[in-house]
C-alpha positions as CSV (number, residue, x, y, z in Angstrom):
1,M,-3.0,54.2,43.4
2,S,-6.8,53.5,43.4
3,H,-8.0,52.5,46.8
4,V,-9.0,48.9,45.2
5,E,-4.9,48.7,44.1
6,E,-3.8,49.9,47.3
7,L,-6.2,47.4,49.6
8,V,-4.5,44.5,47.4
9,L,-1.0,45.2,47.2
10,R,-0.9,46.4,50.9
11,R,-2.8,42.6,52.0
12,L,-0.5,41.0,49.5
13,I,2.7,42.4,51.4
14,A,0.8,41.6,55.3
15,T,0.0,38.0,54.0
16,Q,3.7,37.4,52.3
17,A,1.3,36.8,49.1
18,I,3.8,38.2,47.0
19,R,7.6,37.0,47.2
20,V,10.7,38.5,45.5
21,R,14.4,37.5,44.8
22,Q,15.5,40.0,47.1
23,D,19.6,39.7,46.1
24,A,21.7,37.7,43.8
25,D,22.1,34.5,45.8
26,A,18.4,34.0,45.9
27,P,16.9,31.3,43.2
28,P,14.5,32.2,40.8
29,F,10.5,31.5,40.6
30,W,9.8,28.8,38.3
31,Y,6.2,29.1,36.8
32,T,3.5,26.7,35.8
33,S,4.6,28.0,32.0
34,G,7.9,26.6,32.8
35,L,9.4,29.9,32.9
36,P,11.5,31.4,35.4
37,G,11.1,35.0,36.9
38,P,12.1,37.5,40.1
39,F,8.8,37.2,41.7
40,Y,6.3,35.0,42.8
41,T,2.2,36.0,44.1
42,A,0.4,33.2,46.3
43,T,-2.8,34.9,45.7
44,Q,-4.4,32.2,48.2
45,N,-2.7,33.8,51.3
46,L,-5.0,37.0,51.3
47,I,-7.9,35.1,52.7
48,G,-5.4,35.1,55.4
49,Q,-1.5,33.6,55.7
50,A,-2.1,31.1,58.2
51,V,-5.2,29.6,57.1
52,A,-4.9,29.5,53.2
53,P,-2.7,26.3,52.9
54,Q,-5.4,24.7,55.5
55,I,-8.1,25.2,53.2
56,L,-6.1,24.7,49.9
57,A,-5.6,21.7,51.4
58,Q,-8.9,20.8,52.7
59,I,-10.6,22.0,48.7
60,T,-7.8,19.7,47.5
61,Y,-9.1,16.3,50.2
62,S,-12.9,17.4,49.1
63,L,-12.2,16.8,45.0
64,A,-10.5,13.6,45.8
65,T,-13.3,12.3,48.1
66,F,-16.0,13.7,46.8
67,K,-17.4,12.0,43.6
68,Q,-20.2,14.4,42.3
69,P,-19.4,18.3,41.4
70,E,-22.0,19.1,43.4
71,Q,-20.7,18.2,46.6
72,Q,-17.3,19.4,45.7
73,A,-18.4,22.8,45.3
74,A,-20.4,22.6,48.1
75,A,-17.4,21.5,50.3
76,A,-15.5,25.0,48.8
77,W,-18.2,27.1,49.2
78,S,-18.6,26.4,52.9
79,L,-14.8,26.5,53.5
80,I,-14.3,30.1,51.8
81,S,-17.2,31.6,53.3
82,K,-16.4,30.6,56.6
83,Q,-13.6,32.3,56.7
84,W,-15.0,35.2,54.7
85,H,-17.2,35.9,57.5
86,A,-14.4,35.2,59.9
87,N,-11.7,37.4,58.8
88,P,-12.7,41.2,59.0
89,E,-9.7,42.2,56.7
90,Y,-10.7,39.8,54.0
91,D,-14.1,40.8,54.0
92,E,-12.9,44.3,53.5
93,L,-11.0,42.9,50.4
94,I,-13.7,41.3,49.0
95,R,-16.1,44.1,49.3
96,A,-13.6,46.2,47.6
97,L,-13.2,44.0,44.8
98,A,-16.9,43.2,44.3
99,S,-17.7,47.2,44.5
100,F,-15.1,47.4,41.8
101,L,-16.4,45.1,39.5
102,R,-20.2,46.2,39.8
103,A,-19.1,49.9,38.9
104,Q,-17.7,48.4,35.5
105,L,-20.8,46.2,34.5
106,A,-23.8,47.5,32.7
107,T,-26.2,45.0,34.7
108,D,-26.2,43.1,37.7
109,S,-27.6,39.9,36.2
110,V,-24.6,38.7,36.0
111,V,-23.1,34.8,37.0
112,I,-19.8,34.7,38.4
113,S,-17.8,32.1,37.3
114,G,-14.4,30.7,39.1
115,G,-11.7,28.0,38.5
116,E,-10.5,25.3,40.4
117,R,-9.1,26.0,43.0
118,R,-7.6,29.7,43.7
119,D,-10.2,31.4,42.3
120,W,-13.1,30.4,44.0
121,F,-11.1,32.1,47.0
122,F,-12.5,35.3,45.2
123,S,-15.2,34.3,42.7
124,I,-17.7,32.4,45.8
125,P,-17.4,35.5,48.2
126,I,-17.5,38.1,45.5
127,A,-21.1,35.8,43.9
128,Q,-22.5,36.3,47.6
129,V,-21.7,40.2,48.1
130,L,-23.4,40.6,44.4
131,N,-25.8,38.4,45.1
132,V,-25.9,36.6,42.3
133,P,-25.1,32.7,41.1
134,H,-21.8,31.0,41.1
135,L,-20.7,28.8,38.2
136,A,-17.8,26.3,40.1
137,I,-15.9,25.4,36.9
138,F,-14.1,22.4,37.4
139,K,-10.3,21.3,35.5
140,S,-12.2,18.0,34.5
141,G,-14.5,20.7,32.3
142,A,-17.2,20.0,34.7
143,S,-19.5,23.0,36.5
144,T,-22.0,23.4,39.2
145,L,-23.9,26.4,39.5
146,T,-24.9,27.6,43.4
147,A,-27.3,30.2,44.1
148,P,-26.3,32.8,46.3
149,D,-27.5,31.3,49.8
150,G,-25.4,28.7,48.8
151,T,-27.9,25.8,47.6
152,L,-27.8,23.9,44.0
153,H,-29.0,26.4,41.2
154,H,-31.1,24.2,38.7
155,Q,-31.9,27.0,36.3
156,S,-29.9,26.7,32.8
157,L,-27.1,29.3,32.0
158,G,-28.3,29.6,28.3
159,G,-27.8,32.9,27.4
160,R,-27.0,34.0,30.2
161,E,-24.2,36.5,30.7
162,V,-21.1,34.9,33.1
163,V,-18.2,37.2,34.6
164,H,-15.0,34.8,35.4
165,V,-13.0,36.0,38.9
166,A,-9.7,34.7,38.7
167,D,-7.1,34.9,41.2
168,I,-4.5,36.0,39.0
169,I,-3.8,36.2,35.2
170,N,-1.0,34.6,34.0
171,Q,-0.2,33.8,30.4
172,G,-4.4,33.2,30.0
173,S,-3.6,29.2,29.4
174,S,-6.0,28.6,31.8
175,Y,-8.7,30.9,30.3
176,L,-8.1,29.2,26.6
177,G,-7.8,25.9,27.9
178,M,-10.6,25.5,30.4
179,W,-12.4,28.3,31.8
180,L,-13.9,29.4,28.5
181,P,-14.8,26.2,26.8
182,A,-16.5,25.5,29.9
183,I,-19.0,28.5,29.7
184,S,-19.5,28.3,25.9
185,G,-20.4,24.6,26.7
186,Q,-23.3,25.8,29.1
187,S,-24.3,28.0,26.2
188,A,-23.6,31.3,28.1
189,S,-21.9,34.0,27.0
190,I,-18.6,35.7,28.3
191,S,-17.2,39.7,27.7
192,T,-15.9,40.5,30.9
193,T,-13.4,39.1,33.3
194,L,-11.8,40.2,36.2
195,G,-8.2,39.3,37.4
196,V,-7.4,40.1,41.2
197,V,-3.6,40.4,40.1
198,A,-2.0,40.2,36.8
199,R,1.5,39.5,36.3
200,S,2.0,41.2,32.9
201,R,0.6,42.0,29.9
202,V,1.0,38.7,28.7
203,G,-1.9,37.3,29.6
204,I,-4.2,40.5,29.5
205,N,-3.1,41.0,25.9
206,A,-4.1,36.9,25.3
207,L,-7.7,37.5,26.6
208,E,-8.1,41.0,24.9
209,Q,-6.8,39.1,21.3
210,Q,-10.4,36.6,22.5
211,G,-12.5,39.8,22.9
212,L,-12.5,40.0,26.4
213,R,-12.9,43.1,28.8
214,V,-10.1,42.4,31.1
215,L,-10.3,44.4,34.6
216,T,-7.9,43.9,37.2
217,A,-7.5,45.3,40.5
218,L,-3.8,45.0,40.5
219,Q,-1.1,44.9,37.6
220,F,2.6,44.0,38.2
221,D,4.0,46.9,36.7
222,M,6.6,48.9,37.6
223,A,4.5,51.7,39.0
224,C,3.3,49.0,41.1
225,F,7.0,48.1,42.4
226,E,7.6,51.4,42.9
227,R,5.3,51.6,45.6
228,V,6.4,48.3,47.0
229,L,9.8,49.7,47.4
230,K,8.5,53.1,49.0
231,L,6.8,50.8,51.4
232,G,10.0,49.2,52.1
233,A,8.9,45.5,51.0
234,I,11.5,44.8,48.4
235,T,15.4,45.4,48.4
236,E,17.0,47.8,45.9
237,Y,18.5,44.7,43.9
238,A,14.9,43.2,43.4
239,F,13.6,46.5,42.5
240,K,15.9,46.7,39.5
241,D,15.8,43.0,39.1
242,I,12.1,43.3,38.4
243,Q,12.4,46.1,36.3
244,R,14.7,44.3,34.2
245,Y,12.3,41.3,33.9
246,L,9.6,43.4,33.1
247,E,10.8,45.2,30.3
248,N,12.4,41.7,28.5
249,P,12.2,38.4,30.2
250,A,14.5,37.4,27.8
251,S,17.0,39.4,28.6
252,W,16.3,38.7,32.3
253,V,16.8,35.3,31.8
254,R,20.4,36.0,29.8
255,H,21.5,38.0,32.5
256,L,20.7,35.0,35.5
257,F,22.5,32.2,33.1
258,T,25.3,34.9,32.4
259,Y,26.2,36.5,35.9
260,E,23.9,34.8,38.5
261,T,24.5,30.9,37.3
262,G,24.5,30.0,41.3
263,A,22.0,31.0,41.8
264,L,20.3,29.5,39.0
265,L,21.7,26.1,39.6
266,T,20.6,25.9,43.3
267,S,17.2,26.4,42.2
268,A,17.4,23.4,40.7
269,A,19.3,21.4,43.0
270,N,17.2,22.2,45.5
271,A,14.1,21.8,43.7
272,D,10.8,19.4,44.6
273,A,9.4,17.4,41.7
274,R,7.1,20.1,40.6
275,T,9.6,22.6,40.2
276,R,12.0,19.8,38.5
277,S,9.2,19.2,36.0
278,R,9.2,23.1,35.3
279,I,12.5,23.2,34.7
280,Q,12.4,20.6,32.0
281,T,9.9,22.3,30.7
282,F,12.3,25.4,30.2
283,I,15.0,23.2,28.7
284,S,12.8,21.3,26.7
285,I,10.9,24.0,24.9
286,D,13.6,26.4,24.9
287,P,11.6,29.5,24.6
288,Y,14.5,31.8,24.4
289,S,16.6,30.3,22.2
290,L,19.3,29.5,24.6
291,R,20.1,26.0,23.6
292,E,23.4,26.7,21.7
293,E,24.4,30.0,24.0
294,F,24.3,28.7,26.8
295,A,24.6,24.6,26.4
296,P,27.3,24.7,29.3
297,V,25.0,26.2,31.8
298,L,22.2,24.2,30.7
299,R,23.8,20.9,31.0
300,Q,25.3,22.2,34.4
301,L,21.3,22.8,35.1
302,S,20.1,19.2,33.9
303,A,23.2,17.5,36.5
304,A,21.8,19.8,39.1
305,M,18.2,18.0,39.1
306,R,19.8,14.5,38.6
307,S,22.0,14.9,41.7
308,F,18.9,15.7,43.9
């Protein structure tokens, strides 16, 4: 592993930013896409496990309270910058990521962008280390440009090269649906993106098909999880479970539905509203064509959610 890979991985473990199914009784994680999986990454914890929920909540509050994107962006900038200056471990990580990115760029004359909300945990301080403007992109499609000193940047982005920094690359849907259209809408160009972590090749491939060069500080492949196992952070069961998933997600789901139904139903019975919505999406879209093969299990899954 490279220095930045090892640093990101150890920081993920130290802040409990990565969680796995340690045994067969543990429920799966339900991702935003509506798909289940054996591990989950809370990248915001890299800013500090204790403060991450507070900062995320404060950013959410500012988005709801302030009406203007400039005010919202300023609030996020202040919150994240304050923690960056106060946390030496987070600062070390940010500077390593910035150095990794700088070494891959042909020019320093770029704009760093990040999408609402978790991208900002990395894009805002990386822009400051590189001493370049930061483009905060909102889910609404609005965006605000901030100078390296935190003041509002009034220059046009027309013709500028933007590098998008993401906390995690999953399926690439946020890029395609929000971040790339917002950048092109500013008459700027983008050819490179940095993902602090990448869950799999799926999202990377989707972005590469759009002509992007995709940089990742850490990719969750088997080499990564072999290292996690050696560090004692996961069990042998978890390692084999993840291996099955990375080799073939559909096969992993079939294994879950066949041999670990109890864990599956537990995840539905104890789910919050957001997770129930994701499970319902999975049942509705039937991404792995399980409806006929596992009709009884799917009925039990639906019934478990209704009994909540």
